[in-house]
C-alpha positions in Angstrom: 110.4 79.7 37.6 110.0 82.7 39.5 110.7 81.9 43.2 107.8 82.4 45.7 108.6 84.5 48.6 108.5 82.0 51.5 110.4 79.1 49.0 114.0 78.2 50.1 116.7 78.8 47.5 118.6 75.6 49.0 117.3 72.5 49.2 118.4 69.3 51.1 119.1 66.3 49.2 116.1 65.1 51.1 113.7 67.5 49.8 115.2 67.9 46.4 114.1 64.2 46.2 110.8 64.9 47.8 110.2 67.4 45.4 110.6 65.7 42.0 110.0 62.0 43.2 113.0 60.0 43.2 114.8 58.4 45.6 118.3 59.4 47.0 119.8 56.4 45.7 118.9 57.9 42.2 120.4 61.6 42.9 123.2 59.9 43.5 123.7 57.3 40.5 122.8 60.4 38.5 126.1 62.7 39.7 128.1 59.5 39.4 127.0 59.8 35.7 128.0 63.4 35.8 124.0 64.1 35.3 121.4 65.4 37.8 121.1 68.9 38.7 123.7 70.5 40.5 124.7 70.5 43.9 126.6 72.8 46.4 129.1 71.1 48.8 129.5 73.4 52.0 131.6 71.8 54.8 130.3 68.2 55.0 126.3 69.0 54.2 125.3 68.9 50.4 122.7 70.9 49.2 120.4 71.6 45.7 119.6 75.3 44.9 115.7 75.5 43.7 116.9 77.3 40.5 119.6 74.5 39.6 116.5 71.9 40.2 113.9 73.8 37.8 116.7 74.2 35.2 117.2 70.5 35.2 113.6 69.9 34.8 113.8 72.3 31.6 116.2 70.7 30.3 114.9 67.1 30.7 111.6 68.8 29.3 113.3 70.3 26.0 115.4 67.0 25.8 111.7 64.9 25.5 110.3 67.6 23.2 112.9 67.4 20.9 113.1 63.8 20.6 109.1 64.2 19.2 110.2 66.5 16.3 
């Protein structure tokens, strides 16, 4: 997925959750199960890169498609 000129590269947990429609609790559950998009920890803040979020969604789509075959 190409980046739009004004699109942020790093998203807060809140922003990432809003984009994909899940709760903060769910993203933490995914991380506790070693799933979900990769996170970037910087000092006391946690971010998710737009690229990581896109790749994770793509993996989910591919997994779903492979089950159909």
